[in-house]
C-alpha positions in Angstrom: 0.0 0.0 0.0 1.1 3.6 -0.5 0.3 7.0 1.0 -1.4 9.7 -1.2 -1.1 13.2 0.1 -3.1 15.5 -2.1 -3.5 18.5 0.2 -1.4 19.3 3.3 -3.3 21.2 5.9 -4.2 21.0 9.6 -5.9 17.9 10.9 -7.2 17.0 14.3 -6.5 13.6 15.9 -8.6 12.5 18.8 -9.2 9.3 20.7 -11.0 8.3 23.9 -8.0 10.1 25.7 -7.6 13.7 24.4 -4.3 15.5 24.8 -2.7 18.8 23.9 -0.6 17.2 21.1 -3.7 16.1 19.2 -3.3 18.6 16.4 -0.6 18.1 13.8 0.0 19.0 10.2 0.3 15.9 7.9 3.8 16.8 7.0 4.8 17.0 10.7 3.0 13.6 11.3 5.0 11.9 8.5 8.3 13.4 9.6 7.6 12.3 13.2 6.6 8.9 12.1 9.7 8.4 10.0 12.2 9.3 12.8 12.7 5.6 13.6 15.0 3.8 11.3 14.0 0.6 9.6 15.4 -1.8 12.2 14.0 -5.1 13.3 12.1 -3.4 16.1 10.4 -1.0 13.7 8.1 -3.7 12.4 6.4 -3.8 15.8 3.8 -1.4 17.1 5.6 -0.5 20.4 2.8 1.7 21.7 0.8 -1.5 22.5 2.9 -1.9 25.7 1.0 1.0 27.2 -2.4 -0.7 26.8 -5.0 0.5 27.6 -3.6 4.1 27.7 -2.8 6.3 24.7 -0.3 8.9 26.0 0.1 10.8 22.8 -2.8 10.3 20.3 -1.1 11.9 17.3 2.1 9.8 17.7 0.0 6.7 18.3 -1.8 7.2 15.0 1.4 8.2 13.1 3.1 5.0 14.2 0.0 2.9 13.5 0.0 4.3 9.9 3.7 3.7 9.5 4.1 0.2 11.0 1.0 -1.2 9.2 1.5 0.7 5.9 -2.1 2.1 6.1 -3.1 3.9 2.9 -4.7 7.3 3.4 -5.9 9.9 0.9 -6.4 13.5 2.2 -8.4 15.8 0.0 -10.3 18.0 2.4 -9.7 18.0 6.1 -11.8 20.9 7.4 -10.6 20.0 10.9 -12.4 16.7 10.7 -11.3 14.1 13.3 -9.1 11.1 13.2 -10.0 8.7 16.0 -8.9 5.6 17.7 -12.4 4.1 18.3 -11.3 0.8 19.7 -8.2 -0.4 21.6 -8.9 -3.8 23.2 -7.6 -7.3 23.9 -9.5 -10.4 22.8 -8.9 -14.1 22.6 -10.3 -15.6 19.4 -11.3 -19.2 18.5 -8.3 -21.5 18.5 -5.9 -18.8 19.8 -3.1 -19.7 22.2 -3.1 -16.1 23.6 -4.9 -12.8 23.4 -4.5 -10.5 20.5 -4.9 -6.7 20.3 -7.6 -5.0 18.1 -7.3 -1.3 17.2 -9.9 0.4 15.1 -8.7 3.7 13.5 -11.3 6.0 11.8 -10.3 8.8 9.5 -12.1 11.5 7.5 -14.2 10.4 4.5 -12.4 10.5 1.2 -11.8 8.4 -1.8 -14.3 5.6 -2.4 -11.6 3.0 -2.7 -10.8 3.6 1.0 -14.4 3.1 2.2 -15.5 2.7 5.0 -12.7 5.1 6.0 -11.5 3.0 8.9 -9.1 0.2 9.6 -9.2 -2.7 12.1 -5.5 -3.3 12.9 -4.8 -6.7 14.6 -1.6 -7.5 16.3 0.0 -9.7 18.9 0.4 -8.6 22.5 3.9 -7.5 21.6 2.7 -5.4 18.7 3.7 -7.7 15.8 1.3 -7.2 12.9 -1.2 -10.0 12.2 -3.7 -8.5 9.8 -5.3 -5.2 8.6 -9.0 -5.2 7.8 -11.4 -2.5 6.5 -14.7 -3.7 7.8 -17.9 -1.7 7.8 -18.5 -3.4 11.2 -17.3 -6.3 13.2 -18.4 -8.4 16.1 -17.2 -11.3 18.2 -19.5 -14.3 17.5 -19.8 -17.2 19.9 -20.7 -20.3 17.9 -19.7 -23.1 20.2 -20.4 -23.4 23.9 -17.5 -22.9 26.3 -15.2 -21.8 23.5 -13.7 -18.5 22.3 -15.5 -16.4 19.8 -14.9 -16.0 16.1 -14.3 -12.5 14.6 -17.2 -11.7 12.2 -16.6 -8.9 9.8 -18.7 -7.1 7.1 -16.8 -5.5 4.3 -18.5 -3.4 1.6 -17.6 -1.2 -1.4 -18.7 2.4 -1.2 -21.6 1.6 -3.6 -23.0 -1.0 -1.1 -21.8 -4.4 -2.4 -20.6 -6.4 0.5 -19.8 -9.8 2.1 -19.1 -11.3 5.5 -16.0 -13.1 6.7 -15.5 -15.2 9.8 -12.1 -15.4 11.3 -10.4 -17.8 13.7 -6.8 -18.0 14.7 -4.6 -20.5 12.9 -1.0 -20.6 14.2 -0.1 -16.9 14.2 -2.5 -15.6 11.6 -6.2 -15.1 11.0 -8.0 -17.5 8.7 -11.4 -16.8 7.1 -13.5 -20.0 7.5 -16.7 -18.7 5.9 -16.3 -19.9 2.3 -18.9 -17.6 0.8 -20.7 -18.0 -2.5 -19.3 -19.5 -5.7 -19.9 -16.3 -7.7 -20.4 -12.6 -7.0 -24.1 -12.9 -6.6 -26.0 -13.2 -4.3 -24.6 -11.3 -1.4 -25.0 -11.4 2.3 -24.9 -7.6 2.2 -26.4 -5.6 -0.6 -27.3 -1.9 -0.3 -26.6 -1.1 -4.0 -29.9 -0.4 -5.7 -29.0 -1.4 -9.2 -31.2 -4.4 -10.2 -31.9 -5.5 -6.7 -31.2 -4.9 -3.1 -31.2 -7.0 0.1 -33.9 -6.5 2.7 -32.5 -5.9 5.2 -29.3 -4.7 3.5 -27.3 -6.9 5.9 -29.2 -10.1 6.1 -30.2 -11.4 9.5 -27.9 -13.9 11.0 -29.2 -17.0 12.8 -27.0 -19.5 14.7 -28.3 -23.0 15.0 -27.4 -26.7 14.4 -29.4 -27.1 11.2 -28.0 -30.5 10.2 -28.1 -31.9 13.8 -24.5 -32.9 13.9 -23.8 -31.3 17.2 -22.2 -28.2 15.8 -23.8 -24.8 15.1 -24.2 -23.6 11.6 -24.7 -20.0 10.2 -27.8 -18.9 8.4 -28.4 -15.6 6.6 -32.1 -14.7 6.2 -34.0 -12.0 4.4 -35.2 -11.1 1.0 -33.9 -9.9 -2.4 -36.0 -7.0 -3.6 -36.2 -6.0 -7.3 -38.6 -3.7 -9.0 -40.7 -6.7 -10.0 -40.8 -8.8 -6.9 -39.4 -9.6 -3.4 -38.0 -13.1 -3.1 -37.4 -14.6 0.5 -33.9 -16.1 0.8 -32.1 -18.2 3.3 -28.4 -19.0 2.9 -27.1 -21.8 5.1 -23.4 -22.4 5.8 -22.8 -25.7 7.4 -19.9 -26.3 9.7 -17.5 -29.0 8.5 -15.6 -30.5 11.5 -12.8 -31.9 9.3 -11.9 -28.7 7.6 -13.2 -26.3 10.3 -14.9 -24.3 7.4 -18.5 -23.2 7.1 -19.6 -24.2 3.6 -22.7 -23.3 1.7 -25.4 -25.9 1.9 -26.1 -25.6 -1.8 -25.0 -23.6 -4.8 -26.9 -20.3 -4.1 -25.2 -18.5 -7.0 -26.8 -21.0 -9.4 -30.1 -21.2 -7.5 -30.7 -17.4 -7.6 -28.9 -16.6 -10.8 -32.2 -15.4 -12.4 -32.6 -12.7 -9.8 -29.4 -10.9 -10.8 -31.1 -9.5 -13.9 -34.6 -8.7 -12.5 
């Protein structure tokens, strides 16, 4: 990823902990963030050691951008806020230890960067694991007396989206929700071209549909076009051997006709 700086002006950084250093110009931020040389330590986000405190918001964000190579495009600041909206520890499904989740929100800009926020995931020592750009996320408990999965919803700025379901595998995140075989249908569809989901994000139900002792994931709702509204239910069955949630049937083929209505 790369940084695109179109207009250099004043910008305000805030978090749950405000401080007097919260206003910096972008050129100052980049200069400050680049002070550290590219050593082995610089691939770690060292500010994680102060959890849950953020002593210097602007420097915290600058280092987050640098260490994780976050792409930003600044076109019009107008003193809009950059925020750390989440700084938390969590233990996910199949993890051997906790990880750290940081969500960073920035001013609205280019559509390619929608939803204008990053979920940055790292080890307790600050080693990068994964960067997501989810419209929303939640921790989803699927199995009794077990750690939760990380459920995310990603979408384009037009409103075409999908869900992912992550567990820990070794030292990385693995998406175990296989999704559909084609681009249509979608578990999230707010783009009113030929059709749209009702609700836009289909309702999620957790139950053991195939009675194998393991919960499955079901997306329920309807696909609405100008001509009709068709109820839909997309079931993803848990496969104990692979640990994946696979679609019960080929929904892309089943609902192909709806793509042009």
